[in-house]
DSSP file (Angstrom, degrees, kcal/mol; ACC not computed):
  #  RESIDUE AA STRUCTURE BP1 BP2  ACC     N-H-->O    O-->H-N    N-H-->O    O-->H-N    TCO  KAPPA ALPHA  PHI   PSI    X-CA   Y-CA   Z-CA
    1    1 A X              0   0    0      0, 0.0     2,-0.3     0, 0.0     0, 0.0   0.000 360.0 360.0 360.0 141.7  -55.9   15.7  -13.5
    2    2 A X        -     0   0    0      1,-0.0     2,-0.5     2,-0.0     0, 0.0  -0.595 360.0-149.9 -82.2 133.0  -55.1   12.1  -14.1
    3    3 A X        -     0   0    0     -2,-0.3     2,-0.5     3,-0.0     3,-0.0  -0.882  13.7-124.8-110.6 136.3  -53.0   11.4  -17.2
    4    4 A X        -     0   0    0     -2,-0.5     3,-0.0     1,-0.1    -2,-0.0  -0.594  35.7-113.9 -70.5 120.4  -53.2    8.3  -19.3
    5    5 A X        -     0   0    0     -2,-0.5     2,-0.5     1,-0.1    -1,-0.1  -0.270  27.6-115.1 -59.6 145.4  -49.7    6.6  -19.6
    6    6 A X    >   -     0   0    0      1,-0.1     3,-1.8     4,-0.1    -1,-0.1  -0.674  17.8-144.2 -83.4 129.6  -48.2    6.7  -23.0
    7    7 A X  T 3  S+     0   0    0     -2,-0.5    -1,-0.1     1,-0.3    -2,-0.1   0.696  97.4  58.5 -69.9 -15.9  -47.8    3.1  -24.2
    8    8 A X  T 3  S+     0   0    0      2,-0.1     2,-0.4    -3,-0.0    -1,-0.3   0.670  85.3  95.9 -88.5 -10.0  -44.6    3.7  -26.0
    9    9 A X  S <  S-     0   0    0     -3,-1.8     2,-0.3     1,-0.0     3,-0.1  -0.628  75.6-133.8 -79.5 127.1  -43.0    4.9  -22.8
   10   10 A X        -     0   0    0     -2,-0.4     3,-0.1     1,-0.1    -2,-0.1  -0.642  25.8-108.0 -81.2 135.7  -41.0    2.0  -21.1
   11   11 A X        -     0   0    0     -2,-0.3     2,-0.2     1,-0.1    -1,-0.1  -0.239  45.7 -92.6 -54.6 146.1  -41.6    1.6  -17.3
   12   12 A X        -     0   0    0     -3,-0.1     2,-0.4     1,-0.0    -1,-0.1  -0.471  40.9-146.9 -71.5 136.8  -38.6    2.6  -15.2
   13   13 A X        -     0   0    0     -2,-0.2     2,-0.6    -3,-0.1    -1,-0.0  -0.829   3.1-139.9-101.0 134.6  -36.3   -0.2  -14.4
   14   14 A X        -     0   0    0     -2,-0.4     2,-0.4     2,-0.0    -2,-0.0  -0.870  20.8-169.6 -97.1 127.6  -34.3   -0.4  -11.1
   15   15 A X        -     0   0    0     -2,-0.6     2,-0.3     0, 0.0    -2,-0.0  -0.925  15.5-134.3-117.4 132.9  -30.9   -1.6  -11.7
   16   16 A X        -     0   0    0     -2,-0.4     3,-0.1     1,-0.1    -2,-0.0  -0.708  31.4-106.2 -93.4 140.9  -28.5   -2.7   -8.8
   17   17 A X        -     0   0    0     -2,-0.3     2,-0.3     1,-0.1    -1,-0.1  -0.277  35.6-114.9 -66.5 148.1  -24.9   -1.4   -9.0
   18   18 A X        -     0   0    0      1,-0.1     2,-0.1     3,-0.0    -1,-0.1  -0.606  34.0-109.5 -80.4 142.0  -22.3   -4.0  -10.0
   19   19 A X        -     0   0    0     -2,-0.3     2,-0.3     1,-0.1    -1,-0.1  -0.482  36.2-104.9 -74.9 148.4  -19.9   -4.8   -7.2
   20   20 A X        -     0   0    0     -2,-0.1     2,-0.1     1,-0.1    -1,-0.1  -0.549  31.6-123.2 -76.7 128.8  -16.4   -3.6   -7.8
   21   21 A X        -     0   0    0     -2,-0.3    -1,-0.1     1,-0.1     3,-0.1  -0.453  31.4-105.4 -75.4 142.5  -13.9   -6.3   -8.7
   22   22 A X        -     0   0    0     -2,-0.1     2,-0.5     1,-0.1    -1,-0.1  -0.374  41.2 -99.6 -66.3 151.9  -10.8   -6.6   -6.4
   23   23 A X        +     0   0    0     -3,-0.1     2,-0.4    -2,-0.0    -1,-0.1  -0.584  54.7 165.0 -78.0 119.2   -7.6   -5.2   -7.9
   24   24 A X        -     0   0    0     -2,-0.5     3,-0.1    -3,-0.1     2,-0.0  -0.985  44.1 -94.7-134.1 143.8   -5.6   -8.2   -9.2
   25   25 A X        -     0   0    0     -2,-0.4     2,-0.3     1,-0.1    26,-0.1  -0.351  45.1-105.5 -59.3 136.4   -2.5   -7.9  -11.7
   26   26 A X        -     0   0    0      1,-0.1    -1,-0.1     2,-0.0     2,-0.1  -0.478  40.0-118.3 -59.3 122.0   -3.5   -8.3  -15.3
   27   27 A X        -     0   0    0     -2,-0.3     6,-0.1     1,-0.1    -1,-0.1  -0.356  10.6-149.6 -71.6 144.2   -2.3  -11.8  -16.5
   28   28 A X  S    S+     0   0    0      4,-0.2     2,-0.2    -2,-0.1    -1,-0.1   0.861  83.1  38.4 -68.8 -38.8    0.3  -12.0  -19.3
   29   29 A X  S >  S-     0   0    0      3,-0.2     3,-0.9    20,-0.0    22,-0.2  -0.527  96.0-100.3-112.8 173.0   -1.1  -15.3  -20.5
   30   30 A X  T 3  S+     0   0    0      1,-0.2    20,-0.1    -2,-0.2    -3,-0.1   0.572 104.8  84.5 -74.6  -8.6   -4.6  -16.7  -20.9
   31   31 A X  T 3  S-     0   0    0     18,-0.5    -1,-0.2     1,-0.2     2,-0.2   0.812  85.1-144.6 -65.4 -32.7   -4.1  -18.7  -17.6
   32   32 A X    <   -     0   0    0     -3,-0.9    19,-1.8    17,-0.1     2,-0.4  -0.655  29.8 -53.6  94.2-157.2   -5.1  -15.9  -15.3
   33   33 A X  E     -a   51   0A   0     -2,-0.2     2,-0.4    17,-0.2    19,-0.2  -0.974  39.6-154.9-129.4 132.1   -3.7  -15.2  -11.8
   34   34 A X  E     -a   52   0A   0     17,-2.9    19,-3.0    -2,-0.4     2,-0.5  -0.861   9.5-153.4-108.6 141.2   -3.3  -17.4   -8.9
   35   35 A X  E     -a   53   0A   0     -2,-0.4     2,-0.8    17,-0.2    19,-0.2  -0.950   8.2-155.2-120.3 122.3   -3.1  -16.1   -5.2
   36   36 A X  E     -a   54   0A   0     17,-3.0    19,-3.0    -2,-0.5    20,-1.0  -0.867  35.2-134.0 -88.3 110.3   -1.4  -17.8   -2.3
   37   37 A X    >   -     0   0    0     -2,-0.8     3,-2.3    18,-0.2    20,-0.2  -0.103  15.4-104.9 -72.8 165.4   -3.2  -16.4    0.5
   38   38 A X  T 3  S+     0   0    0      1,-0.3    -1,-0.1    18,-0.2    19,-0.1   0.727 120.2  49.0 -63.6 -20.2   -2.0  -14.9    3.8
   39   39 A X  T 3  S+     0   0    0     17,-0.1     2,-0.4     2,-0.0    -1,-0.3   0.436  93.6 102.4 -95.1  -5.0   -3.1  -18.1    5.9
   40   40 A X    <   -     0   0    0     -3,-2.3    17,-2.1     2,-0.0     2,-0.5  -0.715  47.5-173.5 -90.1 132.9   -1.4  -20.5    3.4
   41   41 A X  E     -b   57   0A   0     -2,-0.4     2,-0.5    15,-0.2    17,-0.2  -0.989  12.0-173.2-119.2 121.4    1.9  -22.1    4.0
   42   42 A X  E     -b   58   0A   0     15,-2.7    17,-2.7    -2,-0.5     2,-0.5  -0.963  12.1-168.6-130.5 125.3    3.2  -24.0    1.0
   43   43 A X  E     +b   59   0A   0     -2,-0.5     2,-0.3    15,-0.2    17,-0.2  -0.937  51.9  42.2-111.4 113.2    6.3  -26.3    0.8
   44   44 A X  E    S-b   60   0A   0     15,-3.3    17,-1.2    -2,-0.5     2,-0.5  -0.953  87.1 -43.0 149.9-172.7    7.4  -27.4   -2.6
   45   45 A X  E     -b   61   0A   0     -2,-0.3     2,-0.4    15,-0.2    17,-0.2  -0.847  43.6-161.9-102.1 132.3    8.1  -26.5   -6.2
   46   46 A X  E     +b   62   0A   0     15,-3.1    17,-2.7    -2,-0.5     2,-0.3  -0.908  18.3 158.9-112.8 136.7    5.6  -24.3   -8.2
   47   47 A X  E     +b   63   0A   0     -2,-0.4     2,-0.3    15,-0.2    17,-0.2  -0.960  13.5 115.6-150.8 155.1    5.5  -24.1  -11.9
   48   48 A X        -     0   0    0     15,-0.9    18,-0.3    -2,-0.3    19,-0.1  -0.979  63.4 -88.0 166.6-170.9    2.8  -23.0  -14.4
   49   49 A X  S    S+     0   0    0     -2,-0.3   -18,-0.5     2,-0.1     2,-0.3  -0.467  89.8  74.6-129.1  51.0    1.5  -20.7  -17.1
   50   50 A X  S    S-     0   0    0    -19,-0.1   -17,-0.2   -20,-0.1    17,-0.1  -0.975  83.6 -90.9-155.1 158.8   -0.3  -18.0  -15.0
   51   51 A X  E     -a   33   0A   0    -19,-1.8   -17,-2.9    -2,-0.3     2,-0.4  -0.328  39.1-144.7 -67.6 155.0    0.7  -15.1  -12.9
   52   52 A X  E     -ac  34  69A   0     16,-1.9    18,-2.9   -19,-0.2     2,-0.5  -0.989  13.9-167.1-136.4 135.4    1.3  -15.5   -9.2
   53   53 A X  E     -ac  35  70A   0    -19,-3.0   -17,-3.0    -2,-0.4     2,-0.6  -0.957  13.2-157.0-113.1 125.7    0.6  -13.4   -6.2
   54   54 A X  E     +ac  36  71A   0     16,-3.5    18,-2.3    -2,-0.5    21,-0.3  -0.901  32.3 148.3-107.4 119.2    2.2  -14.5   -2.9
   55   55 A X        +     0   0    0    -19,-3.0   -18,-0.2    -2,-0.6    -1,-0.2   0.537  67.4  47.6-116.7 -14.6    0.7  -13.2    0.3
   56   56 A X  S    S-     0   0    0    -20,-1.0    20,-2.5    19,-0.1     2,-0.4   0.025 101.5 -64.7 -99.3-151.4    1.5  -16.3    2.5
   57   57 A X  E     -bd  41  76A   0    -17,-2.1   -15,-2.7   -20,-0.2     2,-0.4  -0.889  45.3-178.5-107.8 133.9    4.6  -18.3    3.1
   58   58 A X  E     -bd  42  77A   0     18,-1.8    20,-3.1    -2,-0.4     2,-0.4  -0.997   6.7-174.1-137.1 130.7    6.3  -20.4    0.3
   59   59 A X  E     +bd  43  78A   0    -17,-2.7   -15,-3.3    -2,-0.4     2,-0.4  -0.975  58.2  35.2-111.9 128.8    9.4  -22.7    0.6
   60   60 A X  E    S-bd  44  79A   0     18,-1.9    20,-1.0    -2,-0.4     2,-0.3  -0.982  99.9 -35.7 136.5-125.3   10.9  -24.4   -2.5
   61   61 A X  E     -bd  45  80A   0    -17,-1.2   -15,-3.1    -2,-0.4     2,-0.5  -0.986  34.5-154.9-134.4 152.7   11.1  -22.9   -6.0
   62   62 A X  E     +bd  46  81A   0     18,-2.6    20,-1.9    -2,-0.3     2,-0.6  -0.955  17.8 177.8-127.4 112.3    8.8  -20.7   -8.1
   63   63 A X  E     +bd  47  82A   0    -17,-2.7   -15,-0.9    -2,-0.5     2,-0.2  -0.877  22.8 141.6-124.1  94.2    9.4  -21.3  -11.8
   64   64 A X  E >   + d   0  83A   0     18,-3.1     3,-1.9    -2,-0.6    20,-0.7  -0.618  16.4 169.5-127.7  66.6    7.0  -19.2  -13.9
   65   65 A X  E 3  S+     0   0A   0      1,-0.3    18,-0.2    18,-0.2    74,-0.1   0.741  77.8  40.6 -69.3 -19.8    9.5  -18.2  -16.8
   66   66 A X  E 3  S+     0   0A   0    -18,-0.3    -1,-0.3    16,-0.1     2,-0.2   0.271 117.3  48.1-109.5  13.9    6.6  -16.8  -19.1
   67   67 A X  E <  S-     0   0A   0     -3,-1.9    17,-2.9   -17,-0.1    18,-0.9  -0.590  83.1 -89.8-132.7-172.6    4.6  -15.0  -16.3
   68   68 A X  E     - d   0  85A   0     16,-0.2   -16,-1.9    15,-0.2     2,-0.4  -0.789  19.3-157.2-108.9 155.8    4.9  -12.7  -13.3
   69   69 A X  E     -cd  52  86A   0     16,-2.4    18,-2.2    -2,-0.3     2,-0.4  -0.999   8.9-173.6-131.5 134.7    5.4  -13.2   -9.7
   70   70 A X  E     -cd  53  87A   0    -18,-2.9   -16,-3.5    -2,-0.4     2,-0.6  -0.990   9.0-161.4-125.4 126.8    4.4  -10.6   -7.1
   71   71 A X  E     -cd  54  88A   0     16,-2.6    18,-3.0    -2,-0.4    19,-0.7  -0.958  19.4-147.3-114.6 112.8    5.3  -11.0   -3.5
   72   72 A X    >   -     0   0    0    -18,-2.3     3,-2.1    -2,-0.6    19,-0.2  -0.138  31.9 -90.9 -74.2 166.9    3.0   -8.8   -1.5
   73   73 A X  T 3  S+     0   0    0      1,-0.3    18,-0.1    17,-0.2   -18,-0.1   0.773 128.9  45.6 -55.3 -31.0    4.1   -7.0    1.8
   74   74 A X  T 3  S+     0   0    0     16,-0.1    -1,-0.3   -20,-0.1     2,-0.2   0.409  90.6 115.8 -94.3   4.3    2.9   -9.9    4.0
   75   75 A X    <   -     0   0    0     -3,-2.1    16,-2.6   -21,-0.3     2,-0.3  -0.486  45.1-167.6 -74.9 141.7    4.6  -12.5    1.7
   76   76 A X  E     +de  57  91A   0    -20,-2.5   -18,-1.8    14,-0.2     2,-0.5  -0.886  10.9 179.7-132.4  98.2    7.4  -14.6    3.0
   77   77 A X  E     +de  58  92A   0     14,-2.9    16,-2.7    -2,-0.3     2,-0.4  -0.886  22.4 177.0-113.9 127.5    9.4  -16.6    0.4
   78   78 A X  E     +de  59  93A   0    -20,-3.1   -18,-1.9    -2,-0.5     2,-0.3  -0.784  57.9  89.0-119.2  86.2   12.4  -18.9    0.9
   79   79 A X  E    S-d   60   0A   0     14,-0.6     2,-0.4    -2,-0.4   -18,-0.2  -0.976  79.9 -94.9-166.2 159.0   12.8  -19.9   -2.6
   80   80 A X  E     -d   61   0A   0    -20,-1.0   -18,-2.6    -2,-0.3     2,-0.4  -0.729  41.7-152.0 -77.2 136.0   14.5  -19.2   -6.1
   81   81 A X  E     +df  62  96A   0     14,-3.1    16,-1.8    -2,-0.4     2,-0.3  -0.949  17.8 179.8-116.2 141.4   12.2  -17.3   -8.3
   82   82 A X  E     +df  63  97A   0    -20,-1.9   -18,-3.1    -2,-0.4     2,-0.3  -0.975  27.6 124.7-136.8 120.9   12.1  -17.3  -12.2
   83   83 A X  E     -df  64  98A   0     14,-2.2    16,-2.5    -2,-0.3    17,-0.3  -0.963  67.2-105.2-163.3 169.5    9.6  -15.2  -14.0
   84   84 A X  E    S+     0   0A   0    -17,-2.9    16,-2.9   -20,-0.7    17,-1.5   0.962 110.5  17.2 -63.1 -55.4    9.3  -12.5  -16.7
   85   85 A X  E    S-df  68 101A   0    -18,-0.9   -16,-2.4    15,-0.2     2,-0.4  -0.975  70.5-170.6-124.2 132.0    8.6   -9.8  -14.1
   86   86 A X  E     -df  69 102A   0     15,-1.6    17,-2.7    -2,-0.4     2,-0.4  -0.994   3.1-177.3-121.8 134.3    9.3  -10.1  -10.4
   87   87 A X  E     -df  70 103A   0    -18,-2.2   -16,-2.6    -2,-0.4     2,-0.5  -0.996   5.3-167.4-128.7 127.9    8.1   -7.6   -7.9
   88   88 A X  E     +df  71 104A   0     15,-3.0    17,-2.7    -2,-0.4    20,-0.4  -0.965  27.5 150.5-116.4 118.0    9.0   -8.0   -4.2
   89   89 A X  S    S+     0   0    0    -18,-3.0   -17,-0.2    -2,-0.5    -1,-0.1   0.339  75.2  40.7-115.6  -6.3    7.2   -5.8   -1.5
   90   90 A X  S    S-     0   0    0    -19,-0.7    19,-2.7    18,-0.1     2,-0.4  -0.141 107.4 -50.7-119.7-140.8    7.7   -8.6    1.2
   91   91 A X  E     +eg  76 109A   0    -16,-2.6   -14,-2.9   -19,-0.2     2,-0.4  -0.834  46.7 175.5-108.3 131.3   10.5  -10.9    2.2
   92   92 A X  E     -eg  77 110A   0     17,-2.7    19,-2.0    -2,-0.4     2,-0.5  -0.999  11.7-174.0-130.5 136.9   12.4  -13.2   -0.2
   93   93 A X  E     +eg  78 111A   0    -16,-2.7   -14,-0.6    -2,-0.4     2,-0.2  -0.912  59.1  54.9-125.7 106.7   15.4  -15.3    0.7
   94   94 A X  S    S-     0   0    0     17,-1.3   -14,-0.2    -2,-0.5     2,-0.2  -0.854  90.9 -56.7 153.2 171.2   16.7  -16.8   -2.6
   95   95 A X        -     0   0    0     -2,-0.2   -14,-3.1    17,-0.2     2,-0.4  -0.548  42.2-151.7 -84.6 148.5   17.8  -16.0   -6.1
   96   96 A X  E     -fh  81 114A   0     17,-3.0    19,-2.1   -16,-0.2     2,-0.5  -0.951  11.0-175.7-119.5 129.9   15.7  -13.9   -8.5
   97   97 A X  E     -fh  82 115A   0    -16,-1.8   -14,-2.2    -2,-0.4     2,-0.5  -0.961   7.0-170.1-129.7 122.9   15.9  -14.3  -12.3
   98   98 A X  E     -f   83   0A   0     17,-2.6    19,-0.4    -2,-0.5   -14,-0.3  -0.885  22.1-158.0-114.2 133.5   13.8  -12.0  -14.3
   99   99 A X  E    S+     0   0A   0    -16,-2.5   -15,-0.2    -2,-0.5   -14,-0.2   0.865  99.9   5.4 -73.4 -35.9   13.3  -12.3  -18.1
  100  100 A X  E    S-     0   0A   0    -16,-2.9    18,-0.6     1,-0.4     2,-0.3   0.735 129.7 -30.1-112.2 -60.0   12.3   -8.4  -18.3
  101  101 A X  E     -fi  85 118A   0    -17,-1.5   -15,-1.6    16,-0.2    -1,-0.4  -0.987  37.9-140.3-159.4 167.1   12.9   -7.0  -14.9
  102  102 A X  E     -fi  86 119A   0     16,-1.9    18,-2.9    -2,-0.3     2,-0.5  -0.999  19.4-166.7-132.5 132.9   13.0   -7.3  -11.2
  103  103 A X  E     -fi  87 120A   0    -17,-2.7   -15,-3.0    -2,-0.4     2,-0.8  -0.954   9.2-163.7-126.5 115.2   11.7   -4.6   -8.8
  104  104 A X  E     -fi  88 121A   0     16,-3.1    18,-2.2    -2,-0.5    21,-0.2  -0.852  24.4-146.4 -99.1 108.8   12.3   -4.5   -5.2
  105  105 A X    >   -     0   0    0    -17,-2.7     3,-1.3    -2,-0.8    19,-0.0  -0.015  29.5 -92.5 -73.8 177.1    9.8   -2.1   -3.6
  106  106 A X  T 3  S+     0   0    0      1,-0.3    -1,-0.1    19,-0.1   -17,-0.1   0.797 127.4  42.8 -58.3 -34.2   10.3    0.2   -0.7
  107  107 A X  T 3  S+     0   0    0     18,-0.1    -1,-0.3   -19,-0.1   -18,-0.2   0.559  94.2 114.8 -91.0  -9.4    9.0   -2.3    1.8
  108  108 A X    <   -     0   0    0     -3,-1.3    18,-2.6   -20,-0.4     2,-0.4  -0.254  45.7-164.7 -75.4 154.9   10.9   -5.3    0.2
  109  109 A X  E     +gj  91 126A   0    -19,-2.7   -17,-2.7    16,-0.2     2,-0.4  -0.991  11.9 178.9-133.6 120.5   13.5   -7.3    1.8
  110  110 A X  E     -gj  92 127A   0     16,-2.9    18,-2.5    -2,-0.4     2,-0.6  -0.978  16.9-178.8-132.4 127.8   15.8   -9.6   -0.4
  111  111 A X  E     +gj  93 128A   0    -19,-2.0   -17,-1.3    -2,-0.4     2,-0.3  -0.888  59.5  61.2-120.2  97.1   18.7  -11.8    0.5
  112  112 A X  S    S-     0   0    0     16,-2.0     2,-0.3    -2,-0.6   -17,-0.2  -0.969  84.6 -68.9 171.0-174.1   19.9  -13.4   -2.7
  113  113 A X        -     0   0    0     -2,-0.3   -17,-3.0    16,-0.2     2,-0.4  -0.702  38.2-147.6-105.5 156.2   21.3  -12.7   -6.2
  114  114 A X  E     -hk  96 131A   0     16,-2.5    18,-2.4    -2,-0.3     2,-0.4  -0.988  14.8-179.8-125.7 136.0   19.5  -11.0   -9.0
  115  115 A X  E     +hk  97 132A   0    -19,-2.1   -17,-2.6    -2,-0.4     2,-0.3  -0.946  29.6 119.0-128.9 116.9   19.8  -11.6  -12.6
  116  116 A X        -     0   0    0     16,-2.0    18,-0.4    -2,-0.4   -17,-0.1  -0.965  66.9-112.1-164.2 161.0   17.6   -9.6  -15.1
  117  117 A X  S    S+     0   0    0    -19,-0.4     2,-0.4    -2,-0.3   -16,-0.2   0.728 109.1  29.0 -67.9 -29.7   18.0   -7.1  -18.0
  118  118 A X  E    S-i  101   0A   0    -18,-0.6   -16,-1.9   -20,-0.1     2,-0.4  -1.000  70.4-175.6-137.4 130.8   16.4   -4.3  -15.7
  119  119 A X  E     -i  102   0A   0     -2,-0.4     2,-0.4   -18,-0.2   -16,-0.2  -0.997   4.1-168.8-129.5 132.5   16.6   -4.0  -11.9
  120  120 A X  E     -i  103   0A   0    -18,-2.9   -16,-3.1    -2,-0.4     2,-0.5  -0.986   5.1-175.7-118.3 130.2   15.0   -1.5   -9.7
  121  121 A X  E     -i  104   0A   0     -2,-0.4   -16,-0.2   -18,-0.2     2,-0.1  -0.940  23.4-142.8-121.3 108.6   15.8   -1.1   -6.1
  122  122 A X    >   -     0   0    0    -18,-2.2     3,-2.2    -2,-0.5     2,-0.1  -0.396  29.4 -91.3 -69.8 143.4   13.5    1.4   -4.6
  123  123 A X  T 3  S+     0   0    0      1,-0.3    -1,-0.1    -2,-0.1    37,-0.1  -0.352 114.7  27.1 -58.9 126.3   14.7    3.8   -2.0
  124  124 A X  T 3  S+     0   0    0     35,-0.7    -1,-0.3     1,-0.4    36,-0.2   0.283  90.9 125.8  99.9  -5.0   14.1    2.2    1.5
  125  125 A X    <   -     0   0    0     -3,-2.2     2,-0.5    34,-0.2    -1,-0.4  -0.440  57.7-129.6 -75.8 160.1   14.3   -1.4    0.4
  126  126 A X  E     +j  109   0A   0    -18,-2.6   -16,-2.9    -2,-0.1     2,-0.4  -0.965  32.8 170.0-116.6 129.2   16.7   -3.9    2.0
  127  127 A X  E     +j  110   0A   0     -2,-0.5    31,-0.5    31,-0.3     2,-0.4  -0.996  14.7 177.0-139.6 125.7   19.0   -5.9   -0.4
  128  128 A X  E     +j  111   0A   0    -18,-2.5   -16,-2.0    -2,-0.4     2,-0.3  -0.953  51.1  49.1-134.7 122.7   21.9   -8.2    0.2
  129  129 A X  E    S- L   0 155A   0     26,-1.1    26,-1.4    -2,-0.4     2,-0.3  -0.979  83.4 -57.9 149.6-164.5   23.5  -10.0   -2.8
  130  130 A X  E     - L   0 154A   0     -2,-0.3   -16,-2.5    24,-0.2     2,-0.4  -0.796  34.0-144.9-117.9 163.8   24.7   -9.4   -6.2
  131  131 A X  E     -kL 114 153A   0     22,-2.2    22,-1.2    -2,-0.3     2,-0.5  -0.992  10.6-174.4-127.5 121.4   23.1   -7.9   -9.2
  132  132 A X  E     -k  115   0A   0    -18,-2.4   -16,-2.0    -2,-0.4     2,-1.1  -0.974   8.7-162.6-118.6 115.6   23.8   -9.0  -12.8
  133  133 A X        -     0   0    0     -2,-0.5   -16,-0.2   -18,-0.2     2,-0.1  -0.737  25.5-179.9 -96.6  88.3   22.1   -6.9  -15.5
  134  134 A X        -     0   0    0     -2,-1.1     4,-0.1   -18,-0.4    -2,-0.0  -0.422  34.7-137.7 -90.3 163.6   22.4   -9.3  -18.5
  135  135 A X  S    S+     0   0    0     -2,-0.1     2,-0.2     2,-0.1    -1,-0.1   0.605  81.2  80.6 -93.7 -12.8   21.2   -8.9  -22.1
  136  136 A X  S    S-     0   0    0      1,-0.1    -2,-0.1   -20,-0.1     5,-0.1  -0.658  94.5 -93.6 -88.1 149.8   19.9  -12.4  -22.4
  137  137 A X    >   -     0   0    0     -2,-0.2     3,-1.3     1,-0.1     4,-0.4  -0.253  28.2-124.1 -61.0 152.4   16.6  -13.5  -21.2
  138  138 A X  T 3  S+     0   0    0      1,-0.3     3,-0.3   -40,-0.2   -39,-0.1   0.640 105.4  78.1 -74.0 -13.8   16.7  -15.0  -17.7
  139  139 A X  T 3  S+     0   0    0      1,-0.2    -1,-0.3   -74,-0.1   -74,-0.1   0.818 100.3  41.0 -63.4 -27.7   15.0  -18.1  -19.2
  140  140 A X  S <  S+     0   0    0     -3,-1.3     2,-0.3     2,-0.1    -1,-0.2   0.622  98.1  91.0 -86.3 -18.5   18.4  -19.0  -20.4
  141  141 A X  S    S-     0   0    0     -4,-0.4     2,-0.5    -3,-0.3     5,-0.1  -0.549  75.7-132.1 -81.6 139.8   20.2  -18.0  -17.3
  142  142 A X    >   -     0   0    0     -2,-0.3     3,-1.2     1,-0.1     4,-0.2  -0.835   6.2-141.3 -94.3 128.6   20.7  -20.8  -14.7
  143  143 A X  G >  S+     0   0    0     -2,-0.5     3,-1.2     1,-0.3    -1,-0.1   0.807 101.3  57.8 -58.9 -32.9   19.7  -19.9  -11.1
  144  144 A X  G 3  S+     0   0    0      1,-0.2    -1,-0.3    -3,-0.0    -3,-0.0   0.679 106.2  49.9 -71.1 -20.4   22.5  -21.8   -9.6
  145  145 A X  G X  S+     0   0    0     -3,-1.2     3,-2.0     2,-0.1     4,-0.4   0.358  79.1 128.0-100.3   5.7   25.0  -19.7  -11.7
  146  146 A X  T <  S+     0   0    0     -3,-1.2   -31,-0.1     1,-0.3   -33,-0.1  -0.447  82.8   8.7 -63.1 129.4   23.4  -16.3  -10.6
  147  147 A X  T 3  S+     0   0    0     -2,-0.1    -1,-0.3   -33,-0.1     5,-0.1   0.549  98.5 107.3  84.1   4.6   26.2  -14.2   -9.3
  148  148 A X    <   +     0   0    0     -3,-2.0    -2,-0.1     2,-0.1     2,-0.1   0.657  54.2  95.4 -93.8 -15.6   29.1  -16.4  -10.4
  149  149 A X  S >  S-     0   0    0     -4,-0.4     3,-0.6     1,-0.1     2,-0.2  -0.374  75.1-119.3 -73.7 149.7   30.4  -14.3  -13.2
  150  150 A X  T 3  S+     0   0    0      1,-0.2     3,-0.1    -2,-0.1    -1,-0.1  -0.539  94.0  39.4 -89.6 162.9   33.2  -11.8  -12.8
  151  151 A X  T 3  S+     0   0    0      1,-0.2    18,-1.0    -2,-0.2    -1,-0.2   0.713  84.3 145.9  73.8  21.1   32.7   -8.2  -13.5
  152  152 A X    <   -     0   0    0     -3,-0.6     2,-0.4    16,-0.1    -1,-0.2  -0.534  56.6-101.9 -84.8 154.6   29.2   -8.3  -11.8
  153  153 A X  E     -L  131   0A   0    -22,-1.2   -22,-2.2    -2,-0.2     2,-0.5  -0.629  33.8-153.2 -76.1 128.5   27.8   -5.5   -9.9
  154  154 A X  E     -L  130   0A   0     13,-0.5     2,-0.4    -2,-0.4    13,-0.3  -0.924  10.9-172.7-108.8 132.3   28.0   -6.0   -6.0
  155  155 A X  E     -L  129   0A   0    -26,-1.4   -26,-1.1    -2,-0.5     2,-0.1  -0.967   7.3-156.1-123.7 136.3   25.5   -4.3   -3.8
  156  156 A X        -     0   0    0     -2,-0.4     8,-0.2     1,-0.2     2,-0.2  -0.240  54.8 -46.3 -89.2-171.4   25.7   -4.3    0.0
  157  157 A X        -     0   0    0     -2,-0.1     2,-0.5   -31,-0.1    -1,-0.2  -0.374  55.1-143.2 -57.8 124.4   22.7   -3.9    2.2
  158  158 A X        -     0   0    0    -31,-0.5   -31,-0.3    -2,-0.2     2,-0.2  -0.812  25.0-173.9 -94.8 139.2   20.5   -1.1    1.1
  159  159 A X  B >   -M  162   0B   0      3,-1.5     3,-1.9    -2,-0.5   -35,-0.7  -0.607  42.8 -92.0-122.0 174.7   19.0    0.8    4.0
  160  160 A X  T 3  S+     0   0    0      1,-0.3     3,-0.1    -2,-0.2   -35,-0.1   0.765 118.5  66.8 -64.5 -22.6   16.5    3.4    4.5
  161  161 A X  T 3  S-     0   0    0      1,-0.3    -1,-0.3   -37,-0.1     2,-0.2   0.427 122.0 -68.7 -78.6   4.9   19.2    6.1    4.5
  162  162 A X  B <   -M  159   0B   0     -3,-1.9    -3,-1.5   -37,-0.1     2,-0.3  -0.583  55.3 -68.6 133.5 170.7   19.7    5.3    0.8
  163  163 A X        -     0   0    0     -5,-0.2     2,-0.3    -2,-0.2    -5,-0.1  -0.692  42.3-117.2 -98.2 141.9   20.9    2.8   -1.7
  164  164 A X        -     0   0    0     -2,-0.3     2,-0.2    -8,-0.2    -2,-0.0  -0.657  36.3-121.3 -74.9 136.3   24.5    1.7   -2.2
  165  165 A X        -     0   0    0     -2,-0.3     2,-0.4   -10,-0.1    -9,-0.1  -0.590  25.9-149.7 -81.5 143.7   25.5    2.6   -5.7
  166  166 A X        -     0   0    0     -2,-0.2     2,-0.4   -11,-0.1   -11,-0.1  -0.908  12.8-172.7-120.0 139.7   26.6   -0.2   -7.7
  167  167 A X        +     0   0    0     -2,-0.4   -13,-0.5   -13,-0.3     2,-0.3  -0.963  19.7 135.5-129.0 150.6   29.2   -0.1  -10.6
  168  168 A X        -     0   0    0     -2,-0.4     2,-0.2   -15,-0.1   -16,-0.1  -0.939  53.2 -68.6-170.4-178.6   30.2   -2.8  -13.1
  169  169 A X              0   0    0    -18,-1.0   -16,-0.1    -2,-0.3    -2,-0.0  -0.542 360.0 360.0 -84.2 150.5   30.9   -3.4  -16.8
  170  170 A X              0   0    0     -2,-0.2    -1,-0.1   -36,-0.0   -19,-0.0   0.311 360.0 360.0-124.7 360.0   28.2   -3.3  -19.3
């Protein structure tokens, strides 16, 4: 038997699923996040008020004192980096100054000095330079003075067999 449709019933609507957004670090400021892609080679100084993800090659300086810098595994940086949080999973040749922390991930390779209140060297990373865990924000620390103080922690190359333990004064 045929049924008369109820006028109060709404017709079925077909909705398409929303595309999933790519995973991008959450910005610390209203400026958003910029990405230097894998095919990009950039020479020069970078500064601004947004987070930065480096997947390509950069030579110069990266100065984002109020934001974050992330160097992805395919990233290759020959520059001094200054940011609130710095995370390295690729290669960096230069000094790192973090206002909050610096993390060298398992796949990360860094040749340079680090100044930050908190420093993490994951097991398996490669690091050659000095570490200074200061109490003042890196925005006041000068990149050219990184590693010049006495009583700083010295770290030799970290290898996949383990990290060299560092000792210093606090």
